[in-house]
C-alpha positions in Angstrom: 184.2 93.1 190.9 183.2 92.2 187.3 179.6 92.2 186.1 178.2 90.1 183.3 174.9 90.8 181.6 172.6 89.0 179.1 169.1 89.6 177.8 166.6 87.7 175.7 162.9 87.6 174.7 160.6 84.8 175.9 157.4 83.8 174.2 155.9 83.4 177.7 154.6 85.9 180.2 156.6 87.3 183.1 154.9 84.9 185.6 156.0 81.9 183.7 159.6 83.2 183.6 159.6 83.9 187.3 158.2 80.4 187.9 161.3 78.9 186.2 163.7 81.2 188.0 162.3 80.5 191.5 161.8 76.7 191.2 164.9 74.9 192.5 164.2 71.9 190.3 164.0 74.1 187.2 167.1 75.9 188.3 169.0 72.7 188.2 168.0 72.2 184.6 169.0 75.6 183.3 172.0 76.5 185.5 175.4 76.4 183.9 176.7 73.9 186.6 175.1 71.1 188.5 174.3 71.8 192.1 172.4 70.6 195.2 170.1 72.8 197.3 169.6 72.3 201.1 168.0 74.2 203.9 165.3 75.9 201.7 162.2 76.2 203.9 159.8 76.3 201.0 159.6 74.7 197.5 160.3 78.1 195.9 162.8 80.9 196.2 160.9 83.7 197.8 162.0 87.1 199.2 163.7 86.3 202.5 164.5 82.7 201.6 167.9 81.3 202.6 169.5 78.2 201.3 172.8 76.3 201.0 173.9 75.5 197.5 176.8 73.0 196.8 178.4 72.0 193.6 181.7 71.9 191.8 183.5 75.0 190.5 187.0 74.8 189.0 187.1 71.1 189.8 186.6 71.8 193.6 183.6 71.1 195.7 182.2 74.4 197.0 179.3 75.7 199.0 177.4 78.9 198.9 174.9 80.6 201.3 172.2 82.1 199.2 170.0 84.9 200.3 167.0 85.9 198.2 166.3 89.7 198.5 163.5 90.0 196.0 161.2 87.6 194.2 158.1 89.0 192.5 156.6 89.1 189.0 159.2 91.5 187.6 162.4 90.7 189.5 164.5 88.1 191.2 167.5 89.3 193.2 169.8 87.2 195.3 173.3 87.0 196.6 175.5 84.0 197.2 178.5 84.0 199.4 181.2 81.3 199.6 184.8 81.1 198.2 183.6 83.6 195.7 180.5 85.9 196.0 177.8 86.7 193.5 175.1 89.4 193.2 172.5 88.1 190.8 169.5 89.9 189.4 166.9 89.0 186.8 164.6 91.7 185.6 161.5 90.7 183.7 159.6 93.1 181.5 156.2 92.4 180.0 155.8 92.6 176.2 152.8 92.0 174.0 154.4 88.8 172.8 155.8 87.6 176.1 158.6 88.9 178.3 162.0 90.5 178.1 164.4 89.0 180.5 167.6 90.8 181.6 170.2 89.1 183.8 173.1 90.5 185.7 175.7 88.6 187.6 178.5 90.4 189.5 181.4 88.3 190.7 183.4 89.3 193.7 186.6 87.3 194.6 186.8 85.7 198.0 189.8 85.7 200.2 193.1 84.2 199.4 194.4 82.2 196.5 191.3 79.9 196.3 188.9 82.8 196.2 190.8 84.5 193.4 191.0 81.2 191.5 187.3 80.6 191.8 186.5 84.1 190.7 188.7 83.8 187.7 187.1 80.4 186.8 183.7 81.8 187.2 184.5 84.9 185.1 185.9 82.7 182.4 182.8 80.6 182.3 180.6 83.7 182.1 182.8 85.3 179.5 182.5 82.2 177.4 178.8 82.5 177.2 177.4 80.5 180.1 175.0 83.2 181.2 173.6 83.6 177.7 173.3 79.9 177.3 171.5 79.7 180.7 169.1 82.4 179.5 168.2 80.3 176.5 167.4 77.4 178.7 165.3 79.6 181.0 163.3 80.9 178.1 162.8 77.5 176.5 161.5 76.0 179.8 159.2 79.0 180.5 157.8 78.9 177.0 157.2 75.1 177.1 155.5 75.5 180.5 153.3 78.3 179.3 152.3 76.3 176.2 151.5 73.3 178.3 149.1 75.3 180.5 147.5 77.2 177.6 
């Protein structure tokens, strides 16, 4: 298992950041890869939520079952299982000028050749800066939303 981390500062409060992290439509805008969500019982990711996410990884159509473990003003934690598995956590700390956001993604290869290939492709994407780029889009969207409501 390999873990990738990134952190950044947002000129928006923790609530605005969490809003961007838990809104499936916003997630489509900041995620490193396009995907579709189905089976989500609510319009937000909440603790206890389950969903099916499908998209393309390494040129192959793949699906993941997503379980949200925590979703509150300071943390979003979820796991996704499919041909490769992910443990994902976003920790949000309050600051006088907004929020500090720290992300962690652990990648676990699935079974067989396809699982190893998918894990390697995911790790290459993350090592190339996909997580840090996604963090930039999260912060931009949270900052714009906070400014629009101010």
